[in-house]
N, C-alpha and C positions, 0 to 999 in steps of 0.2 A: 541341331547342335547349338546354334546361336541362341535359340529360345531357351534351351536348358541352361546355358551360361547366364543369360539374363535373369532367369528365375533364381539361380543360385546367388547371384549378386544381390537381388532384391531380398532374398531370405537372410543373407548376411547383414544387410542394412537394417532389416527389421530386428534381428537379434541384437545388433549394436544399439539400436534405439531403445529396445526393451531394457537393456543393461543400464541405461542412464536414468531409468525411472525408479523412484524410491519415495518413501514417506519421511518427512522431516518434522520434528517437533510434535506439537499436539494437534496438527492438522491431519485429518483422516484420509485425505486424498493423496494419490501419488503425484509427485511433481517431477519435472524434467531437470535433472541435476546439471548445473554448470560445473563440470568436472575440473578440478585443479589442473593447471598446466600452463606452460609459457604462452601459448596462443589461445587458450580457452576463452578468454574474454572477447578477443577479436572474433573468434569463430561464432560466439553467441550473438554478437552484433551483426555479423554478416547473415546469420540465419534469420534473425528477427527482421532485418530490413528486407531480406530477400523474399521471405515467406509472407510477412504481413504487409509489406509495401505501405508503410504508414502515410506517406505523402499523398497517396491516392485516395485516402479515406477522408470523409468530411470531419473537420474539427468541431468541437463543442456540440456533439450530437445530443447530449443529455442536459446541457445547461444553456442559459442565455446570460452572458456576462454584462450585457447592457441594462438588464433589469435590476430593480432595487430589491426584488424578492424572488426567490426560487421555491417552487412547491415540489416536494418529492414524497410519494407514498411509500411507507415502509412499516412493516410489523403491524399492519392494520391501522396505522395512523397517517395523517397528512402532515408532514413536517414543513414548516415555513421558515426558510433560510434567508435572512437579510444579507444583502451584498452592498458593497460600496464601489460601484464602477468608476467613480471619479478618482479613486486612489490607484487604479490599475496602472496608470501611466507613470507612477512614481518609481524611480529606479530601485530594484531590489524588492518591490512589494508585489507579491503574487497572491497572498492569502486573503485579499479583500473581496475576491469573487470565487465562485466555484469553478472547478475544472472537471472534465470527464473522468479523470483518474480517481477523484474523490467519490464520485457517484458510483463508479465501478467497484471500488473497494467496499463501500458501505453496503451495496446490494450483494456483493460477494459474501460478506459476513452473514447477511440475512439468509441467503440461499444455502450457505454451508451449515448454518445452525438448523435450518428447516430440513435439510437432507441428512442430518446426523453426522456430518463430517467435522463439526466443530461444536464445542461447548463453551459458552461465555458466561453462563449463569454463575454468579459469585466469584468470577475471576477478576484479578487486578489487571487493568489495562491502561497503558500510557500511550497517548498519541503525540507524535512530534509534528510541529508545524501545522497545528490544527486548523488555522485559517478561520473559516466560517463555522466550523464545528459539526458539519453534517455527519461525518464518519463516527465521531464520538457519541453523538446523540443516538445514532442507530445502535452502536455497541451497548449503550446504556439500556435501550429498549429491549435488547436481547439478553439482559440480565447482568451485564458487566459492571464492575465497580471502576468507573472510568475517570482518569485524570487527563484533561486536555492541556496541552502546553503550546506556547508560542512566545514571540518576543513581547516585551512590555507594551509597546505601542499597538499591538494587535489584539490585546485582551479585551478592550471595550466591546468591539463587535462580537467577539467570541462569546463573552459573557451574556450579551444581549440575546444572542441566538439560543443559548442554554436556557435563559429565563423564559423566552418566548415559547419555546417548545416543551420544555420539561415540566413546567408547572401545571400544564393541562392534562398530563398523562399520569396514570397510575403506574409508576416505574417498577420494573422488576429489579433494576439496578440503581446506580447513582452516577452523577456526573458533576465534576468540579473543574475549574480552570486555574492554572498557575503559570507564572513566567518561567521560561527555560531558555537560556542562551547556549547553543551548542558549543561544546568544548569546555564550558565551565563545569565546576563540580555540581552534580545534581543534588537537589535538596533531599533530605532524609525521607520525606513523604513519598518520593518517587522510587527509592531503592530499598526501603525497609517496610515490608518485605519486598523482594525483587518482583517485578511484574510477571504475570503469566504470559501476557502478550504485549508487544509494542507495535503500534500502527504508524504508518506514514504514507501520505499521498503527495506526489509531486515534490518530494524533498530532495531529489537529486537534480539540481538545476544549474549548478556551476562547479567547476573543478575546485575553485577556491573554498567552497563549503564542505567538500568531501571529507577532509581530515577531521574537522570539528564534528561533523555528523557521525562519523565512525567512532570517534572518541566517546560521544554521548551514547551511541548504541552499545558500545562496550561496557559503559558504566551501568546501563539499565538492564543488561542481559545476564542472567545466571544460567546454570546448566539446564534449567527447565523452561526457559523463556523462548517463545516463538515470535518471530518478527514477520509482519506482512507489510510489504512496500509495493505500492502501485505508482506508476509514473507515465507521463505522456512521452511518446517517442518523438522527440524533437531533434536532439543533438546526439548523434552516435558516439562522438568522441568523449563527451562528458559521461555517458552511461558506461562506456568501455573503461574509462578511468576509474569510475566508482567500483565496477565489478572486479577489476584487477586489485584494487586496494582492499576491498571487502573480503576477498578470498584468502587473505592472510590470516584472518581470525574467524571467519564464518563459513559454514557450508551453505550453499545457495541452490535453490531450485525454482524453476519457472512453472507457474500454474497454467496449464493449457486452458484455452477458452471454453472447452466443453465442460469445465468445472465451475465456470462463472455463472452468475444469474443469466438465464437464457435471454432475457430482454435487455440486458445491459452488457453487451460485448462490443468491443471496438478494436480495430486493427491499429489504432493510434495509441493504444494503452498496453502496458506490460505489467504483470503482477508476479512478484517474487516472494518466496518464503526463505527466511534465513534463520539459522540456529548457530550458536557459538560452538566452535570446535573444542 
């Protein structure tokens, strides 16, 4: 009797789990919806930290932040990404070096295109907080018409990495860089026409930046725009704050790790898809 009850409970849980799976935007894989509700953001955080236990996983599995250069193979090429480790200690500066979330997002895009889950060829793509530029360079190699954005004082390193990597490849797409301060009005080149995709890695890093980030995401997103955000699981309160605020205007889904690139998975990283409501 007890075994039958346990089986029924398990079946109900599986049905409930299946009900939260759906496709969002232009991504062909099913994602795990963060369903709207008063406690849904808190439940998502409890689930993430309970299942993935990020503090038990090794940080910086795919990067070396003390190195001046990081080499990443992607799309049949070896990308050489320059870093500025000396800038990492500056308050508020995180884009001078690579983080695992950026590598995970870039390789996820490559894997998704290779598996037919995503089409970037000829699509307009805007990346927020581009930092060293790895994700945008990969998106360009996958055929995207990419605009990388960051704060004015971050553009020198970003443009250097574009120049270093893109000039030696026969690009299927294109890549440029421009300044963008979150919360300010976006330049026309970013919103005319609206992007097909918006990318961001490690852009949810403080509660103080969330409002401006969401304002900018709202400006950049039309009814057919798909957002991919990857982030390091460091601070549960900040991520919960972001999810609660984002759910007001966006549908959100978490991409399970079985849909990531098989060689680039980490329990310290989470990957979300967002579309405008």
